C-alpha positions in Angstrom: 7.6 13.6 58.5 7.6 9.7 57.6 3.8 9.4 55.9 4.5 12.5 54.3 7.8 10.8 52.3 5.2 7.8 51.7 2.5 10.0 50.3 4.8 11.2 48.0 6.1 8.1 47.1 2.9 7.1 46.4 1.8 9.8 44.0 5.3 9.5 42.0 4.6 5.3 41.6 0.9 6.7 40.5 2.5 9.5 38.1 4.5 6.8 36.8 2.0 4.2 36.6 -0.1 6.8 34.7 3.4 7.8 32.1 3.8 4.1 31.6 0.1 3.4 30.5 0.0 6.3 27.8 3.5 5.3 26.7 1.5 1.4 26.4 -1.6 3.0 24.9 0.7 5.0 22.3 3.0 1.5 21.6 -1.0 -0.1 20.2 -1.8 2.8 18.6 1.5 2.8 16.8 1.3 -0.6 16.3 -2.0 -0.4 14.8 -1.4 2.2 12.3 2.0 0.5 11.4 -0.4 -3.1 10.6 -2.9 -0.5 9.0 -0.2 1.0 6.7 1.6 -2.5 6.0 -2.3 -3.7 4.8 -2.7 -0.6 2.6 0.5 -1.2 1.3 -0.4 -4.7 0.1 -3.8 -3.8 -0.8 -2.4 -1.4 -3.3 0.4 -4.3 -4.2 -2.3 -6.4 -5.5 -4.8 -4.2 -7.4 -1.6 -3.1 -9.4 -0.9 -7.1 -10.2 -5.0 -7.4 -11.2 -4.5 -4.6 -13.0 -1.4 -5.6 -14.7 -3.4 -8.9 -15.1 -6.5 -7.5 -16.6 -4.0 -5.7 -19.8 -2.2 -8.9 -20.0 -5.2 -11.0 -20.6 -6.8 -7.9 -22.5 -3.9 -8.4 -25.0 -3.9 -12.2 -24.9 -7.4 -12.5 -26.1 -7.2 -9.7 -28.9 -8.9 -7.4 -27.3 -6.1 -4.4 -26.8 -6.3 -2.2 -30.0 -2.3 -1.8 -29.6 -1.0 -5.3 -29.3 -3.3 -7.1 -31.3 -1.9 -6.8 -34.3 1.3 -9.0 -33.0 -2.0 -11.7 -33.0 -3.0 -11.2 -36.1 0.8 -11.3 -38.0 
């Protein structure tokens, strides 16, 4: 009887350990996805900033036909 109870406790502990391991794996995956998403957002912001800087460079060099008239005035 006592041996059966110990086996049940051991099985319960093993199942709990497996559940904790799965939860830990899910948390690690979630963290990795958040980091990847953050990097993608940062990359998007940098690309947008580069685009704006390129537009200003074109304007200041007088190569942008929409804004070149102010430089020639």
